[in-house]
C-alpha positions as CSV (number, residue, x, y, z in Angstrom):
1,M,-13.6,15.9,28.0
2,K,-10.2,17.2,29.1
3,F,-6.7,15.9,28.6
4,T,-3.1,16.9,28.1
5,C,-0.6,15.1,25.9
6,P,2.6,15.6,23.8
7,V,2.0,17.6,20.6
8,Q,4.1,15.3,18.4
9,E,2.4,12.1,19.5
10,F,-1.1,13.6,19.0
11,K,-0.2,14.9,15.6
12,T,1.1,11.4,14.5
13,Q,-2.0,9.6,15.7
14,L,-4.3,12.2,14.3
15,A,-2.7,11.9,10.9
16,A,-3.2,8.1,11.0
17,A,-6.9,8.3,11.9
18,G,-7.4,11.1,9.4
19,R,-6.4,8.9,6.5
20,A,-9.5,6.8,7.1
21,T,-11.8,9.8,6.5
22,A,-13.8,10.5,3.3
23,Q,-13.1,13.7,1.5
24,R,-16.5,13.6,-0.2
25,S,-19.4,11.8,1.3
26,L,-23.1,12.0,1.8
27,N,-22.5,11.2,5.5
28,P,-20.7,14.3,7.1
29,A,-19.5,12.1,10.0
30,W,-17.3,10.1,7.6
31,G,-15.2,13.2,7.0
32,K,-14.5,13.7,10.7
33,V,-12.3,12.1,13.4
34,L,-13.7,11.1,16.8
35,I,-11.6,12.2,19.7
36,K,-12.4,10.1,22.8
37,A,-10.7,10.5,26.2
38,A,-11.0,7.8,28.9
39,E,-10.0,9.0,32.4
40,L,-10.0,5.4,33.8
41,D,-7.4,4.2,31.2
42,Q,-5.6,7.5,30.9
43,L,-6.0,7.0,27.1
44,V,-7.0,9.1,24.1
45,T,-8.4,7.3,21.1
46,L,-8.7,8.9,17.6
47,T,-11.0,7.2,15.2
48,G,-11.5,7.8,11.5
49,F,-14.1,5.8,9.5
50,D,-15.3,6.3,5.9
51,G,-17.9,3.6,5.9
52,R,-15.5,1.0,4.6
53,M,-12.2,1.4,6.4
54,G,-11.6,2.5,10.0
55,I,-8.4,3.4,11.8
56,Q,-8.3,3.7,15.6
57,A,-5.1,5.3,16.9
58,N,-4.5,5.7,20.6
59,L,-2.0,7.5,22.8
60,T,-1.5,7.8,26.6
61,A,-2.4,11.2,28.0
62,E,-3.2,12.9,31.3
63,V,-7.0,12.6,31.2
64,T,-8.9,14.5,33.9
65,R,-12.4,14.3,32.3
66,T,-13.9,11.5,30.1
67,G,-15.7,12.6,27.0
68,S,-15.7,12.7,23.2
69,L,-16.2,15.0,20.2
70,A,-16.0,14.6,16.4
71,V,-14.0,17.2,14.6
72,S,-12.4,18.0,11.2
73,P,-9.0,16.3,11.2
74,S,-7.5,18.7,8.6
75,L,-8.3,21.8,10.6
76,I,-6.9,20.3,13.9
77,Q,-3.8,19.0,12.0
78,E,-3.0,22.5,10.7
79,I,-3.3,24.0,14.1
80,V,-1.3,21.2,15.9
81,T,1.5,21.3,13.3
82,Q,2.2,24.9,14.1
83,A,1.7,24.6,17.8
84,A,4.2,26.6,19.8
85,G,4.3,24.4,22.9
86,E,5.5,20.8,23.4
87,T,2.2,19.7,25.0
88,L,-1.4,20.5,24.2
89,T,-4.5,20.5,26.3
90,M,-8.0,19.8,24.8
91,T,-11.2,20.6,26.6
92,T,-14.8,20.4,25.4
93,K,-17.8,22.4,26.3
94,G,-20.9,21.2,24.6
95,E,-19.9,20.8,20.9
96,Q,-17.0,23.3,21.1
97,L,-13.4,22.2,21.4
98,F,-10.9,24.4,23.2
99,L,-7.2,23.7,22.3
100,A,-4.3,25.3,24.2
101,S,-0.6,24.8,23.5
102,G,2.0,27.3,24.9
103,P,0.7,30.8,24.2
104,S,-1.8,29.6,21.6
105,Q,-5.6,29.3,22.3
106,Y,-8.1,28.0,19.8
107,E,-11.9,27.3,19.8
108,I,-13.2,24.9,17.2
109,S,-16.7,23.7,16.4
110,G,-17.3,19.9,16.4
111,S,-20.2,17.5,16.7
112,D,-21.6,15.1,19.3
113,G,-19.2,12.2,19.6
114,E,-22.1,9.9,20.7
115,L,-23.5,10.2,17.1
116,F,-20.2,9.1,15.4
117,P,-20.7,5.9,13.5
118,V,-19.4,2.7,15.1
119,V,-16.6,0.8,13.3
120,P,-17.9,-2.7,12.7
121,E,-16.4,-5.6,14.6
122,V,-15.0,-8.7,12.8
123,E,-17.6,-11.4,13.2
124,A,-16.6,-15.1,13.6
125,P,-12.9,-14.2,13.0
126,L,-10.0,-16.4,12.1
127,M,-6.9,-15.3,14.0
128,L,-3.7,-15.1,12.1
129,E,-0.1,-14.0,12.8
130,V,2.3,-13.0,10.0
131,G,5.9,-11.8,10.2
132,Q,5.9,-8.0,10.0
133,E,9.0,-7.7,7.8
134,D,7.9,-10.3,5.4
135,L,4.4,-8.9,5.1
136,A,5.7,-5.4,4.6
137,A,7.9,-6.7,1.7
138,A,5.0,-8.5,0.2
139,L,2.8,-5.5,0.2
140,Q,5.5,-3.2,-1.2
141,G,6.1,-5.7,-4.0
142,T,2.4,-6.0,-5.0
143,L,0.1,-3.2,-4.1
144,F,1.4,-0.8,-6.9
145,A,-0.1,-3.2,-9.5
146,A,-3.7,-2.9,-8.1
147,S,-6.1,-1.0,-10.2
148,T,-7.1,2.6,-9.3
149,E,-10.2,2.6,-11.6
150,E,-13.5,2.6,-9.9
151,G,-15.0,0.6,-12.7
152,K,-12.7,-2.3,-11.8
153,Q,-13.9,-2.6,-8.2
154,V,-12.5,-6.1,-7.4
155,L,-9.2,-5.2,-9.0
156,M,-8.8,-2.3,-6.6
157,G,-8.0,-4.9,-4.0
158,A,-5.2,-7.5,-3.4
159,R,-5.9,-11.2,-3.1
160,L,-4.5,-12.9,0.0
161,T,-4.2,-16.7,-0.1
162,F,-3.3,-18.5,3.1
163,D,-2.5,-22.2,3.2
164,E,-0.2,-24.8,4.8
165,T,2.7,-23.6,2.7
166,G,2.5,-19.9,3.6
167,L,0.9,-16.7,2.3
168,E,0.6,-15.4,-1.3
169,V,-0.3,-11.8,-2.0
170,A,-1.4,-10.9,-5.6
171,A,-2.5,-7.6,-7.2
172,T,-3.4,-6.8,-10.9
173,D,-5.0,-4.1,-12.9
174,G,-5.5,-6.2,-16.0
175,H,-2.3,-5.0,-17.7
176,R,0.3,-6.3,-15.1
177,L,0.3,-8.7,-12.2
178,A,2.5,-8.8,-9.1
179,I,2.7,-11.9,-6.9
180,A,4.6,-12.2,-3.6
181,Q,5.1,-15.5,-1.8
182,L,5.9,-15.9,1.9
183,S,7.0,-19.3,3.0
184,Q,5.5,-19.2,6.5
185,G,3.7,-22.4,7.0
186,G,0.9,-23.5,9.3
187,F,-2.0,-21.4,8.0
188,N,-5.6,-22.6,7.6
189,S,-6.8,-22.4,4.0
190,L,-8.3,-19.0,3.4
191,E,-8.7,-16.6,0.4
192,V,-9.8,-13.0,0.7
193,T,-9.7,-9.8,-1.3
194,I,-8.8,-6.8,0.7
195,P,-8.9,-3.2,-0.6
196,A,-5.5,-2.0,-1.7
197,R,-6.1,1.3,0.1
198,A,-6.5,-0.4,3.5
199,L,-3.5,-2.6,2.9
200,G,-1.5,0.5,2.0
201,E,-2.3,1.8,5.5
202,V,-1.1,-1.6,6.9
203,E,2.1,-1.2,4.9
204,R,2.6,2.3,6.3
205,A,2.1,1.0,9.9
206,L,4.5,-1.9,9.2
207,K,7.2,0.6,8.0
208,A,6.7,2.6,11.2
209,A,7.2,-0.5,13.2
210,R,10.4,-1.3,11.3
211,D,11.6,2.2,12.2
212,R,11.0,1.4,15.8
213,K,13.0,-1.7,15.3
214,T,10.2,-4.1,16.1
215,E,10.3,-5.9,12.7
216,G,11.0,-9.2,14.3
217,E,7.5,-9.3,15.8
218,K,4.4,-10.9,14.4
219,L,1.5,-8.9,13.2
220,K,-1.8,-10.1,14.5
221,M,-4.8,-10.0,12.2
222,M,-8.4,-11.2,12.2
223,V,-10.4,-12.2,9.1
224,G,-14.1,-12.7,9.3
225,S,-16.9,-13.2,6.7
226,T,-17.1,-9.5,5.8
227,Q,-14.4,-7.7,7.7
228,A,-10.6,-7.9,8.4
229,A,-8.7,-6.2,11.2
230,F,-4.9,-5.6,11.7
231,F,-3.6,-4.9,15.2
232,F,-0.6,-2.7,16.0
233,P,0.6,-1.4,19.4
234,H,-1.1,2.0,18.9
235,Q,-3.3,1.4,15.9
236,T,-6.1,-0.9,14.7
237,I,-7.0,-0.9,11.0
238,T,-10.4,-2.4,10.1
239,T,-11.6,-2.8,6.6
240,Q,-14.5,-4.4,4.6
241,L,-13.6,-7.4,2.5
242,M,-14.3,-7.0,-1.2
243,D,-17.1,-8.8,-3.0
244,G,-16.8,-10.3,-6.4
245,Q,-14.8,-13.0,-8.1
246,Y,-11.1,-12.3,-8.3
247,P,-9.5,-13.3,-11.6
248,N,-7.7,-16.6,-11.8
249,Y,-4.3,-14.9,-12.2
250,R,-2.2,-18.1,-11.9
251,K,-3.3,-19.3,-15.4
252,L,-1.5,-16.3,-16.9
253,L,1.9,-17.7,-15.8
254,P,3.3,-19.9,-18.5
255,P,4.7,-23.3,-17.4
256,S,7.9,-22.9,-19.4
257,F,9.9,-20.2,-21.3
258,K,12.0,-20.0,-24.4
259,Y,13.9,-16.9,-23.6
260,H,15.9,-16.2,-20.4
261,V,17.6,-13.0,-19.5
262,T,19.5,-12.0,-16.3
263,V,20.5,-8.4,-15.9
264,E,21.6,-6.1,-13.0
265,R,18.4,-4.5,-11.7
266,R,19.7,-1.1,-10.9
267,L,21.6,-0.8,-14.2
268,L,18.4,-1.7,-16.1
269,L,16.3,0.8,-14.1
270,A,18.8,3.6,-14.6
271,A,19.0,3.0,-18.4
272,L,15.2,2.8,-18.5
273,S,14.8,6.1,-16.6
274,R,17.1,7.9,-19.0
275,V,15.4,6.8,-22.3
276,A,11.9,7.2,-20.7
277,V,12.4,10.9,-20.8
278,L,11.6,10.8,-24.5
279,A,8.6,8.5,-24.2
280,D,5.1,9.7,-25.3
281,K,3.3,10.9,-22.1
282,H,0.0,9.3,-23.1
283,N,1.5,6.0,-24.5
284,P,4.9,5.5,-23.0
285,V,6.5,2.6,-24.8
286,V,10.1,1.2,-24.8
287,K,11.4,-1.3,-27.2
288,M,13.7,-4.0,-25.7
289,D,16.1,-5.8,-28.1
290,I,17.4,-9.1,-26.6
291,Q,20.7,-10.0,-28.4
292,E,22.1,-13.4,-27.5
293,A,25.3,-13.3,-29.6
294,D,26.3,-10.0,-28.1
295,Q,24.9,-10.8,-24.6
296,Q,23.4,-7.4,-24.7
297,L,20.1,-5.7,-23.9
298,T,19.2,-2.6,-25.9
299,L,16.4,-0.2,-24.9
300,T,15.0,2.2,-27.5
301,V,12.4,5.0,-27.3
302,N,11.5,6.6,-30.5
303,T,8.7,9.3,-30.3
304,P,7.9,11.3,-33.5
305,D,8.4,15.0,-33.2
306,V,10.2,14.5,-29.9
307,G,13.3,12.4,-30.4
308,K,15.0,9.0,-30.1
309,G,17.0,7.5,-27.3
310,E,19.0,4.3,-27.0
311,E,20.7,2.5,-24.1
312,S,22.7,-0.7,-24.2
313,L,23.7,-2.8,-21.2
314,P,25.3,-6.2,-20.6
315,A,23.1,-9.2,-19.8
316,Q,23.1,-13.0,-19.6
317,I,20.9,-14.2,-22.4
318,A,19.8,-17.7,-23.5
319,G,17.2,-18.7,-26.2
320,G,18.1,-16.4,-29.1
321,D,17.3,-12.9,-30.2
322,L,13.9,-11.2,-29.7
323,T,12.3,-7.7,-29.7
324,V,9.6,-6.9,-27.3
325,A,7.9,-3.6,-26.3
326,M,6.5,-2.6,-23.0
327,N,4.9,0.3,-21.2
328,T,7.8,2.3,-19.6
329,R,5.7,3.2,-16.5
330,Y,4.8,-0.4,-15.8
331,L,8.3,-1.5,-16.3
332,T,9.8,1.2,-14.1
333,Q,7.3,0.6,-11.2
334,G,8.1,-3.1,-11.2
335,L,11.9,-2.7,-11.2
336,K,11.7,-0.2,-8.3
337,V,9.9,-2.6,-6.0
338,L,11.8,-5.8,-7.0
339,S,14.6,-6.5,-4.6
340,G,18.0,-8.1,-5.1
341,N,20.9,-7.1,-7.3
342,E,19.7,-9.1,-10.3
343,V,16.4,-9.4,-12.0
344,H,15.4,-12.4,-14.2
345,L,13.3,-12.0,-17.3
346,E,11.5,-14.9,-19.0
347,L,9.2,-14.9,-22.0
348,N,8.1,-16.9,-25.0
349,G,7.6,-14.4,-27.7
350,P,7.0,-10.7,-28.6
351,L,3.3,-10.7,-27.6
352,T,3.3,-13.2,-24.6
353,P,3.6,-12.2,-21.0
354,V,7.0,-11.0,-19.8
355,I,7.9,-12.4,-16.4
356,F,10.2,-10.6,-14.0
357,Q,11.5,-12.4,-10.9
358,S,13.7,-11.5,-8.0
359,R,14.6,-13.1,-4.7
360,G,15.1,-10.9,-1.7
361,V,13.4,-11.1,1.6
362,I,10.5,-12.8,-0.3
363,H,10.0,-14.3,-3.8
364,V,8.3,-11.7,-6.1
365,T,7.0,-12.4,-9.6
366,Y,6.0,-9.5,-11.8
367,L,4.1,-10.0,-15.1
368,V,3.8,-7.3,-17.7
369,M,1.7,-7.7,-20.9
370,P,3.8,-6.5,-23.9
371,V,2.7,-3.8,-26.4
372,Q,2.4,-4.6,-30.1
373,L,4.8,-2.6,-32.1
374,R,3.6,-0.7,-35.2
375,S,5.4,-1.5,-38.4
């Protein structure tokens, strides 16, 4: 294998493929990236695969000899990041990789590219197209709520529901729930659970597309019985679908509410950020006093042996007075991803779900379970 390409482009695509590698694995190949050069296509493809998710990133290059080699992505990334030249040339001899850029010359050990595991193809796929900008907003508004606990496997994914009305994306960790609705009609009925880690890579690629001002385009994706794939101009992200029954999250949403609050989102977020400084690090709780007569919302954090903080801000309130407590971290994360100038809070009592809603590019609903206050 021998090729020459721009340093910056190679570094970008190597970083993408490297995010699909496994840091700790019984299979050493899952911790490497396959570099494959094709002379006929003048194309270099970088592939990372951890047994569940695969990322194939490609770039055009001056390829003079076809070949492949699997290497450690972190080692190559460190070298390329500090490369002195604007281009780099990679050559293989056996299982050795020779890298040259400007005055720099390196020799790195690799492994036979022919033994690198094959990324599974999507079998019997359903082809779908989703607006890039809308999907990016939906993922940003939901993925933060997915679980990170290995013991909650199915909750480490997001539920995607396609039907004739559009697409709904939902994620929950059992304490909060985020739902984003896209009103793009014409889909066949389909429900799948996709790992949040893979969808995070999709979101990252969508943001890169937005930076290249291609957000008006549609994202093509395929969903099969066990795999899903997302196609970008220079990347393909493939992932296993998750097994297990996803919770019926819709039953958590009350049909009606007694209390209604509308408040400026950034004002609430800023006030919360200030009082949260005093919150207990292991059990961060903020008390929210809803005062209809004063049309005021008061946030209070009171942590023994630390201190007390209080912030008041104007709000539009209907339904009466109420005190409810919530996890400051959950509340902060939700307010950060909600869009729009105003956020709407709806609830029925101090221990019932608190619903936050905003309307920006898409409709996002965020549910937080309250905390019971100690007397």
